[in-house]
N, C-alpha and C positions, 0 to 999 in steps of 0.2 A: 595610292601608299603610299609614301613620299621618305626622309633619309628616316631611321630610327631614334629617337631620342637618344640614346647612350654615343650614336657618333657625333653626333649634333654638338652635344656639351666636349665629347674629345675636338670635337672641331674647334670651337672659340676657345677650348684653355691649348691649345698647339699652339709654339710657337716659331712662328715667321718670320728663316735668317733666311737676309740678303748676305752673298759673296760681294762686300765692295769696299778695295783697300782705305779706300779713303771715305769710305762712311757707311760701315756697316750698319745695320741695321737687323734690330728685333720688331717684326710685327707683333701684337696682340691687337684680337678682334676691338669690335669698341675704343682704343687708345693710339688718340692721332700720336703720331712719328716724326721728328725734326727731322731728323737723317735720311727720312724716307724723301718727305718736304724738299729736302736739301737735293737730292737726287732728283727729283722731276724738276725741281727749276734750274740745275745743269742742264736736263735730258731735253727743257723749254717742253715740256707736256704736263698735263693736268691730271692723264689717270695714268695709274696699273694696273694687275691680276698677277698674282700668287695661284698659277696652275704646277700639277702635276701628274703626271701619266701612270703611278702609282700603286695599287692593289684597285683598280675600278669598280665600282659601287661598293664600296666602301669590302669587301672580300680579297682576306688577304694572298697576296699570291707570292708563286717561288719567285729570287729573285733577281734569276735566269731570263723570268717577265716581263719583271720589273724592268730593267736595264736595257731590253730591248725597246718597251713602250716609250719610255724615257727617249730612249736616240730618233724615234719615227717622231714624237712629240719636239721634240728639239731641232731637229732636220723641219718639222713645218713654219715651228718659228723663226728661226734662222732663213728664212725665206720668205719672211716680209720686211717690210721696212724697219717694225720695230728695235727699240734697245733690248734688251736681253742680258738680264742679270741671271748668274747661276745662284742655287740656298738650299735650302730643307726645310721641310717641316719637323716639326720634331713635338714630341713627350714631354711636356715637362717632370713626367709622374716615369717616367722610361722602361711603361708596358707594351710598345712600342717602337721599332727603330727607326730611323729618321728616313723622311719622302724624299730621293733628291727631284729638286723644283726649278720652275725658272719665275724672275719679274718680269714681266713685257710688260714696258713698261710703255706710255701714246697709245696703246688698245683701248680700244671703245668697250664700253660695260657688256652692249649686246655681241663683237666679239668678242670680247674674253666668254659668253656663256657658252658660244656656240663653242668654241677651245678648246674648254671643259666637257663636254659632250662627246665632242667629238672622241675622248678617248676616258666616255667610262665613267666621267665624277660627277661625284654628289654634291658637289659643291667646290664655288674657285672662292679667293680671295677676293676685293677690289678693291678700288682704293683714288680714292680722287684725292688732288691736292689740299692742304689746309684741311681735311678731316680725316676721319679715324678710318680706319681698313673697317670693311665690312664681309662677313659670311654672308656669301647671294644660296642659294641653296638651287637646285637645279635638275633634281627628282622629286 
C-alpha cells in the first residue's frame, strides 16, 4: 500500500528542529547539517534518528492522544543508553501543527526503524555523521 505521495512530499519539506541550547539545529531532508554533526561528535556517536509518536499512520489524532503517545515514546527511549534531545517536526507552510519529537543519538538504523514502527509511524528521519538527513519510509 505504501505512504501516500502527498504525505511523503510533506515529510520531505518538513523542518525537523532539535532543541539544544549550544547547537540548535534544523534538519532538512537531503541537506547536511553542521550543527547536527557537531552534536554527534560531542556525543561520540555516528548516527541519530528523529522520531515522533504523533499522528500514527499520518492520520490526525486528538492532541491528548498524541501527548499520551509521545509520553510513551519518551519513556521507552529514556530506558535506553541513547542520548536524547527534544525537538519538533514543523510544517514550513503552517498547514499542520508542530509534532513533538525526539532526536535519539547513537541509535542504529534498524533500531530506529523498529522504534518508528512500534509507534505506528510512516517514516523516520535517519542521519549519519557527515551525511545528510534521510527520510526512511516504514510503511
